VOROGU-840143 format. One record per residue (C-alpha): residue number from 1; residue in one letter; chain; x, y, z. Coordinates in steps of 0.25 Angstrom, whole numbers, plus 5000, padded with zeros to 4 digits. Example, Ala and Ser with C-alpha at 12.3 -4.5 7.8 and 13.67 -1.06 7.14 Angstrom:
<atoms>
ATOM   pos   code   unit   east   north     up
ATOM     1      A      A   5049    4982   5031
ATOM     2      S      A   5055    4996   5029
</atoms>
This chain:
<atoms>
ATOM   pos   code   unit   east   north     up
ATOM     1      X      A   5001    5000   4998
ATOM     2      X      A   5005    5014   4997
ATOM     3      X      A   5008    5022   5007
ATOM     4      X      A   5008    5038   5009
ATOM     5      X      A   5017    5043   5021
ATOM     6      X      A   5011    5059   5026
ATOM     7      X      A   5022    5067   5031
ATOM     8      X      A   5021    5078   5042
ATOM     9      X      A   5008    5070   5047
ATOM    10      X      A   5007    5076   5059
ATOM    11      X      A   5005    5091   5054
ATOM    12      X      A   4992    5097   5052
ATOM    13      X      A   4991    5095   5038
ATOM    14      X      A   4998    5082   5040
ATOM    15      X      A   4989    5075   5050
ATOM    16      X      A   4975    5078   5041
ATOM    17      X      A   4981    5071   5030
ATOM    18      X      A   4983    5058   5039
ATOM    19      X      A   4970    5058   5042
ATOM    20      X      A   4963    5060   5030
ATOM    21      X      A   4972    5050   5025
ATOM    22      X      A   4970    5039   5035
ATOM    23      X      A   4954    5043   5034
ATOM    24      X      A   4957    5040   5019
ATOM    25      X      A   4960    5025   5023
ATOM    26      X      A   4975    5029   5022
ATOM    27      X      A   4987    5024   5030
ATOM    28      X      A   4997    5036   5028
ATOM    29      X      A   5012    5036   5035
ATOM    30      X      A   5013    5048   5043
ATOM    31      X      A   5027    5054   5046
ATOM    32      X      A   5034    5065   5049
ATOM    33      X      A   5046    5070   5059
ATOM    34      X      A   5038    5070   5072
ATOM    35      X      A   5038    5056   5077
ATOM    36      X      A   5028    5059   5088
ATOM    37      X      A   5019    5066   5079
ATOM    38      X      A   5020    5058   5068
ATOM    39      X      A   5018    5045   5078
ATOM    40      X      A   5006    5050   5082
ATOM    41      X      A   5000    5054   5069
ATOM    42      X      A   5001    5038   5066
ATOM    43      X      A   4997    5034   5078
ATOM    44      X      A   4982    5043   5076
ATOM    45      X      A   4979    5036   5064
ATOM    46      X      A   4988    5022   5066
ATOM    47      X      A   4998    5024   5055
ATOM    48      X      A   5011    5022   5052
ATOM    49      X      A   5023    5034   5053
ATOM    50      X      A   5038    5039   5048
ATOM    51      X      A   5044    5049   5055
ATOM    52      X      A   5057    5056   5050
ATOM    53      X      A   5059    5070   5047
ATOM    54      X      A   5065    5075   5031
ATOM    55      X      A   5079    5078   5035
ATOM    56      X      A   5085    5065   5030
ATOM    57      X      A   5081    5059   5018
ATOM    58      X      A   5087    5045   5020
ATOM    59      X      A   5076    5046   5031
ATOM    60      X      A   5064    5052   5023
ATOM    61      X      A   5066    5040   5012
ATOM    62      X      A   5067    5029   5025
ATOM    63      X      A   5053    5035   5029
ATOM    64      X      A   5047    5034   5016
ATOM    65      X      A   5048    5019   5014
ATOM    66      X      A   5036    5014   5009
ATOM    67      X      A   5031    5027   5006
ATOM    68      X      A   5023    5030   4994
ATOM    69      X      A   5018    5043   4998
ATOM    70      X      A   5024    5055   5005
ATOM    71      X      A   5014    5066   5010
ATOM    72      X      A   5023    5077   5017
ATOM    73      X      A   5012    5088   5026
ATOM    74      X      A   5026    5092   5034
ATOM    75      X      A   5028    5107   5031
ATOM    76      X      A   5035    5116   5028
ATOM    77      X      A   5036    5106   5015
ATOM    78      X      A   5049    5115   5010
ATOM    79      X      A   5054    5106   5021
ATOM    80      X      A   5050    5094   5020
ATOM    81      X      A   5045    5091   5007
ATOM    82      X      A   5059    5091   4997
ATOM    83      X      A   5064    5081   5007
ATOM    84      X      A   5054    5072   5007
ATOM    85      X      A   5054    5071   4993
ATOM    86      X      A   5067    5069   4992
ATOM    87      X      A   5065    5056   5001
ATOM    88      X      A   5051    5053   4992
ATOM    89      X      A   5061    5053   4978
ATOM    90      X      A   5070    5043   4985
ATOM    91      X      A   5059    5034   4991
ATOM    92      X      A   5048    5036   4976
ATOM    93      X      A   5038    5041   4987
ATOM    94      X      A   5027    5050   4983
ATOM    95      X      A   5027    5065   4986
ATOM    96      X      A   5016    5072   4994
ATOM    97      X      A   5015    5085   5001
ATOM    98      X      A   5006    5096   5005
ATOM    99      X      A   5017    5109   5003
ATOM   100      X      A   5011    5124   4997
ATOM   101      X      A   5025    5128   4996
ATOM   102      X      A   5029    5131   4984
ATOM   103      X      A   5045    5128   4986
ATOM   104      X      A   5041    5115   4988
ATOM   105      X      A   5033    5113   4976
ATOM   106      X      A   5045    5120   4968
ATOM   107      X      A   5055    5111   4976
ATOM   108      X      A   5047    5098   4974
ATOM   109      X      A   5046    5101   4957
ATOM   110      X      A   5062    5100   4956
ATOM   111      X      A   5059    5085   4958
ATOM   112      X      A   5049    5081   4949
ATOM   113      X      A   5060    5074   4939
ATOM   114      X      A   5066    5067   4952
ATOM   115      X      A   5051    5063   4956
ATOM   116      X      A   5048    5058   4944
ATOM   117      X      A   5060    5050   4942
ATOM   118      X      A   5057    5042   4954
ATOM   119      X      A   5040    5041   4953
ATOM   120      X      A   5039    5050   4963
ATOM   121      X      A   5028    5060   4965
ATOM   122      X      A   5032    5073   4972
ATOM   123      X      A   5019    5082   4975
ATOM   124      X      A   5018    5092   4984
ATOM   125      X      A   5005    5102   4988
ATOM   126      X      A   4995    5091   4989
ATOM   127      X      A   4988    5098   4999
ATOM   128      X      A   4980    5113   4997
ATOM   129      X      A   4994    5118   4994
ATOM   130      X      A   4992    5114   4981
ATOM   131      X      A   4980    5105   4977
ATOM   132      X      A   4971    5114   4973
ATOM   133      X      A   4979    5126   4968
ATOM   134      X      A   4986    5116   4961
ATOM   135      X      A   4974    5109   4954
ATOM   136      X      A   4966    5122   4952
ATOM   137      X      A   4979    5126   4946
ATOM   138      X      A   4977    5115   4935
ATOM   139      X      A   4960    5116   4934
ATOM   140      X      A   4966    5131   4928
ATOM   141      X      A   4978    5127   4920
ATOM   142      X      A   4970    5118   4914
ATOM   143      X      A   4960    5127   4909
ATOM   144      X      A   4969    5138   4905
ATOM   145      X      A   4979    5130   4898
ATOM   146      X      A   4988    5141   4894
ATOM   147      X      A   4987    5148   4908
ATOM   148      X      A   5000    5156   4911
ATOM   149      X      A   4997    5159   4923
ATOM   150      X      A   4990    5154   4937
ATOM   151      X      A   4986    5161   4950
ATOM   152      X      A   4981    5153   4961
ATOM   153      X      A   4974    5156   4975
ATOM   154      X      A   4971    5149   4987
ATOM   155      X      A   4963    5156   5001
ATOM   156      X      A   4958    5149   5013
ATOM   157      X      A   4957    5154   5027
ATOM   158      X      A   4962    5141   5033
ATOM   159      X      A   4973    5142   5043
ATOM   160      X      A   4984    5134   5042
ATOM   161      X      A   4992    5122   5047
ATOM   162      X      A   5008    5124   5056
ATOM   163      X      A   5013    5117   5044
ATOM   164      X      A   5009    5128   5031
ATOM   165      X      A   5010    5140   5043
ATOM   166      X      A   5025    5133   5046
ATOM   167      X      A   5026    5133   5029
ATOM   168      X      A   5022    5149   5028
ATOM   169      X      A   5033    5152   5037
ATOM   170      X      A   5044    5144   5030
ATOM   171      X      A   5038    5153   5019
ATOM   172      X      A   5042    5165   5026
ATOM   173      X      A   5049    5175   5020
ATOM   174      X      A   5050    5170   5005
ATOM   175      X      A   5039    5179   5001
ATOM   176      X      A   5031    5174   4990
ATOM   177      X      A   5031    5167   4975
ATOM   178      X      A   5025    5168   4963
ATOM   179      X      A   5027    5159   4950
ATOM   180      X      A   5030    5167   4939
ATOM   181      X      A   5034    5163   4924
ATOM   182      X      A   5039    5149   4929
ATOM   183      X      A   5046    5154   4939
ATOM   184      X      A   5044    5155   4954
ATOM   185      X      A   5044    5170   4959
ATOM   186      X      A   5047    5175   4972
ATOM   187      X      A   5037    5188   4977
ATOM   188      X      A   5034    5194   4988
ATOM   189      X      A   5023    5191   4998
ATOM   190      X      A   5009    5195   4994
ATOM   191      X      A   5015    5197   4980
ATOM   192      X      A   5001    5199   4972
ATOM   193      X      A   4988    5201   4978
ATOM   194      X      A   4976    5200   4969
ATOM   195      X      A   4961    5198   4972
ATOM   196      X      A   4957    5183   4970
ATOM   197      X      A   4941    5178   4969
ATOM   198      X      A   4943    5165   4979
ATOM   199      X      A   4925    5163   4974
ATOM   200      X      A   4913    5163   4983
ATOM   201      X      A   4922    5156   4997
ATOM   202      X      A   4933    5168   4999
ATOM   203      X      A   4929    5179   4987
ATOM   204      X      A   4939    5188   4981
ATOM   205      X      A   4951    5190   4990
ATOM   206      X      A   4966    5196   4989
ATOM   207      X      A   4975    5185   4988
ATOM   208      X      A   4991    5186   4988
ATOM   209      X      A   5002    5178   4982
ATOM   210      X      A   5006    5165   4990
ATOM   211      X      A   5019    5156   4987
ATOM   212      X      A   5008    5144   4985
ATOM   213      X      A   5013    5131   4980
ATOM   214      X      A   5008    5133   4966
ATOM   215      X      A   5017    5141   4960
ATOM   216      X      A   5026    5130   4959
ATOM   217      X      A   5015    5117   4956
ATOM   218      X      A   5005    5124   4948
ATOM   219      X      A   5015    5129   4942
ATOM   220      X      A   5019    5114   4939
ATOM   221      X      A   5005    5110   4938
ATOM   222      X      A   5000    5118   4926
ATOM   223      X      A   5012    5124   4920
ATOM   224      X      A   5006    5138   4922
ATOM   225      X      A   5021    5147   4925
ATOM   226      X      A   5014    5159   4934
ATOM   227      X      A   5007    5157   4945
ATOM   228      X      A   5002    5164   4957
ATOM   229      X      A   4996    5160   4969
ATOM   230      X      A   4989    5168   4980
ATOM   231      X      A   4982    5165   4993
ATOM   232      X      A   4969    5174   4997
ATOM   233      X      A   4973    5184   5009
ATOM   234      X      A   4965    5196   5014
ATOM   235      X      A   4970    5210   5013
ATOM   236      X      A   4976    5210   5025
ATOM   237      X      A   4982    5198   5024
ATOM   238      X      A   4989    5203   5011
ATOM   239      X      A   4994    5217   5018
ATOM   240      X      A   4999    5208   5029
ATOM   241      X      A   5007    5198   5017
ATOM   242      X      A   5013    5212   5012
ATOM   243      X      A   5016    5220   5025
ATOM   244      X      A   5026    5205   5028
ATOM   245      X      A   5033    5204   5016
ATOM   246      X      A   5042    5213   5022
ATOM   247      X      A   5044    5205   5034
ATOM   248      X      A   5046    5192   5025
ATOM   249      X      A   5062    5190   5029
ATOM   250      X      A   5058    5191   5045
ATOM   251      X      A   5048    5182   5041
ATOM   252      X      A   5055    5172   5034
ATOM   253      X      A   5067    5171   5046
ATOM   254      X      A   5071    5158   5053
ATOM   255      X      A   5067    5166   5066
ATOM   256      X      A   5053    5172   5062
ATOM   257      X      A   5050    5156   5055
ATOM   258      X      A   5052    5148   5067
ATOM   259      X      A   5045    5159   5075
ATOM   260      X      A   5032    5157   5067
ATOM   261      X      A   5035    5142   5066
ATOM   262      X      A   5034    5141   5083
ATOM   263      X      A   5022    5150   5080
ATOM   264      X      A   5015    5141   5071
ATOM   265      X      A   5020    5129   5079
ATOM   266      X      A   5010    5135   5094
ATOM   267      X      A   4999    5141   5084
ATOM   268      X      A   4995    5136   5071
ATOM   269      X      A   4988    5121   5072
ATOM   270      X      A   4981    5121   5058
ATOM   271      X      A   4966    5122   5052
ATOM   272      X      A   4954    5116   5063
ATOM   273      X      A   4945    5108   5058
ATOM   274      X      A   4934    5115   5054
ATOM   275      X      A   4945    5125   5044
ATOM   276      X      A   4946    5111   5038
ATOM   277      X      A   4933    5106   5035
ATOM   278      X      A   4929    5120   5035
ATOM   279      X      A   4939    5129   5027
ATOM   280      X      A   4938    5132   5012
ATOM   281      X      A   4950    5135   5003
ATOM   282      X      A   4949    5143   4990
ATOM   283      X      A   4960    5140   4977
ATOM   284      X      A   4958    5150   4966
ATOM   285      X      A   4966    5149   4953
ATOM   286      X      A   4968    5157   4938
ATOM   287      X      A   4974    5153   4925
ATOM   288      X      A   4977    5163   4915
ATOM   289      X      A   4986    5162   4899
ATOM   290      X      A   4983    5178   4898
ATOM   291      X      A   4971    5177   4891
ATOM   292      X      A   4960    5168   4901
ATOM   293      X      A   4960    5167   4915
ATOM   294      X      A   4955    5155   4921
ATOM   295      X      A   4952    5155   4938
ATOM   296      X      A   4944    5144   4946
ATOM   297      X      A   4944    5140   4961
ATOM   298      X      A   4944    5128   4971
ATOM   299      X      A   4937    5129   4983
ATOM   300      X      A   4943    5119   4993
ATOM   301      X      A   4943    5114   5010
ATOM   302      X      A   4952    5120   5019
ATOM   303      X      A   4967    5118   5013
ATOM   304      X      A   4970    5109   5024
ATOM   305      X      A   4958    5102   5022
ATOM   306      X      A   4960    5101   5007
ATOM   307      X      A   4976    5099   5009
ATOM   308      X      A   4973    5085   5019
ATOM   309      X      A   4964    5079   5006
ATOM   310      X      A   4972    5083   4994
ATOM   311      X      A   4985    5077   5001
ATOM   312      X      A   4976    5067   5006
ATOM   313      X      A   4972    5065   4991
ATOM   314      X      A   4984    5066   4985
ATOM   315      X      A   4993    5055   4995
ATOM   316      X      A   4981    5043   4991
ATOM   317      X      A   4984    5047   4975
ATOM   318      X      A   4998    5048   4976
ATOM   319      X      A   4999    5034   4984
ATOM   320      X      A   4990    5028   4973
ATOM   321      X      A   5000    5032   4963
ATOM   322      X      A   4991    5043   4956
ATOM   323      X      A   5002    5055   4954
ATOM   324      X      A   5012    5055   4944
ATOM   325      X      A   5028    5056   4949
ATOM   326      X      A   5036    5067   4948
ATOM   327      X      A   5034    5083   4954
ATOM   328      X      A   5017    5084   4955
ATOM   329      X      A   5008    5095   4960
ATOM   330      X      A   4992    5089   4962
ATOM   331      X      A   4987    5093   4952
ATOM   332      X      A   4999    5085   4943
ATOM   333      X      A   4997    5074   4951
ATOM   334      X      A   4981    5075   4951
ATOM   335      X      A   4977    5085   4942
ATOM   336      X      A   4971    5095   4945
ATOM   337      X      A   4956    5091   4950
ATOM   338      X      A   4965    5084   4963
ATOM   339      X      A   4959    5096   4969
ATOM   340      X      A   4944    5093   4966
ATOM   341      X      A   4946    5079   4972
ATOM   342      X      A   4943    5085   4985
ATOM   343      X      A   4934    5089   4994
ATOM   344      X      A   4924    5101   4995
ATOM   345      X      A   4934    5107   4983
ATOM   346      X      A   4928    5114   4974
ATOM   347      X      A   4931    5121   4961
ATOM   348      X      A   4929    5134   4952
ATOM   349      X      A   4935    5136   4938
ATOM   350      X      A   4930    5150   4932
ATOM   351      X      A   4928    5152   4917
ATOM   352      X      A   4940    5157   4909
ATOM   353      X      A   4942    5173   4908
ATOM   354      X      A   4949    5181   4898
ATOM   355      X      A   4959    5189   4903
ATOM   356      X      A   4959    5203   4901
ATOM   357      X      A   4968    5210   4891
</atoms>
């Protein structure tokens, strides 16, 4: 029987994915670096467990013995993805994770040739980052085959998990990033602001550029080389972001990051049960070829609830061999309709519009 290993199984999202996999009748191996926490999760669900850090490659490879698929839930992924992928390529183990960090996608895309030769799938981003945005991008691009520009946006009021908060701290001081003519371009925080109509639930909201993973993944999925990603926020938040830009060099220093991480450990848990079951998120997209413009939206469950479902679906489909080798995105691996397999996801695609001359 094929076997999946969930690394970071005792984190907020990792533990939810373990719960869902078991509820579906699965028996994943649970793993992480903290022996006591890994054992607690394993005991709760009567699962096998493995304890290992990601600092020594050979130890990771030994820990992956008999494992067919790894799902990495331990962030910040900029620290955990590469050592796990290196071990997976040595052991012939398929790799999934739930990152949204563009640096990770960019780095793992470089492993495409090696992964293809090894018959290994490398598929980061099987959570809310970046399943709905990636799938929507391809849905729109397929309808405007010559599209040269893509814009994506996300609106959600959900609180964040401890791991997400620490990933945000890790990125402090780095500003923003967009994709222009095939190249990643560093830009200031809150570089571009535009009004976006997120539909009836959210309405027209100001949105600001963020360095979301789609600046890498959507280019791979659609071939479009100019991409920006936005987050819907309040005007007050935009003013704060712009004012804080000058403080980024200070905020990105080691002592400040360490202080913020200790604060996160003390105060951040993650969305509660009400948020998980009741909150909604909206993903918006737009493509243009310079003459025609097409927009669409997806409304989804709470980002963490969606991550649990998409990640578990991805694990199951990878275990049965439904995924090609090499570097993949959710849409290239499973097709753009993958997001519509999830519960309570709604889609709207507008009629194409002429771009004003």
